[in-house]
N, C-alpha and C positions, 0 to 999 in steps of 0.2 A: 770413181769419184766418191761413191758412198763410203768406201773404206777410208779415203783421205779425210772426209768430214767426221767420221767416227773417231779417227785418231786425234783430230783437232779438238773434238769434244772431250775426249778422254784427257788430253793434255790440259785443257781449260779446267776440268774438274780437279786434276792434280794440282794445278797452279793455285786454284782457290783454296784447296785443302792446305797446301804448304803456307800460303799467306795467313790463313786462320791459325795454323800452328805457330807461326812466328809471332802473331799478335798475342797468343796465349803465353808463350814463353817470355815475352816482354813484360807481362804482368807478374811473372814469377818472382821478381825482385821485391815485391811488396808482401807484407804479412797479411794473410787472409784468415778471418774467423770462419771456421767450418761448422761449428755447432756450439750451442749454449744450453746448459741446464740451470734453471734458477729455482731455488727453493727457499721458502720462508723458514726461519729458525725459531726455536721456542722463545727467544728474547725479542722477536719481531723484526730483526735484521734479516738480510738476505745473503744466501750463499750462491755463488756463480761458479760453475764448472765450465771452463771455456777451452775449446779445442781449436788450435791454431796450426796452420801450415805455412811454412816459409823455408826457402832454400838457404838455411843458415850456412855461412861460410867462415866459421870460426869467429874470433873476437872482432874482426874487421866489419862483419855484416851479419847481424842476427836480429831476430824478433826480441825486442827488449822490454815490452810492456803491453798490457791491454787495459782498456778503460770501459767503465759502465757510465753511460750518459742518459740524461733525460731527453725527451724529444726536442727541447730547445737547445741542446748542445752543452748543457752544464754537466761537468764531470761529477759523478756521485761516488766513484771509487776507482782506484788504480792499483793494479798488481804489477810491480816491477819484476822483470825476469832477469836474474843476476848472471846468467851465463848462456852461451849458445846451446842449441839442441841439434847439432849436426847429425847425430846418429839416431835421433828420436823424432821422426816426422810421420804424420802430424803428432803433436803432443797436447796433453790436457793439463791445465793448472787451475787451481781453485783460489777464489777470493771470497773471504768471509767478512761478516760485520758490516755489510753495505746497508746504510740507512736509506730507505726509499720514502719520499714524502707521501703522506696519506693522499689518496685519490689518484696517484700516478699508476697507470695500468700497463704501460709499455716502456721499455728501455732499449737503448742501442748499445751494442758491444762492438768495439773496434780494436784493432791491433796496430802496433807501431813497430817499425824496425829502425835500426841504427843508421841506415844510409838513406832510405827513401822517406822516412817518417811515416805519416798516415797515407792512406790511399788505397789500401787493399779492400777486400770484401768485408762489409759490416753486416751484422745480424740484428734484426729487431726481435725482441722477446716480449711476449705478453706475460706479465707477472701476476696479474690478479684477474 
């Protein structure tokens, strides 16, 4: 009887692991921001180096932009991504010349894809 319970327990663990893996792959359709480096430039604007992961599938489904937002959700800057990055994952792109209002100490960086829109992982970045 102990062996039967052990097997059931092992199957339960396996079932939970498979369900969790399924939930993770369901999110794979959205573009996720993995990392952000922000730096102030000599002219007072900011440069953002943003690393994005997305399961690009050619022109029909790819990460097509990222945005820098203030905490209230106002877009401060946008980098349009002009082509899919099927063979380059994750990838890092830069946006320069972003003007950040005085006193703002944190921004949010989010990515967008051509099918799901927004909804992937966002990153909060302390800039001052």
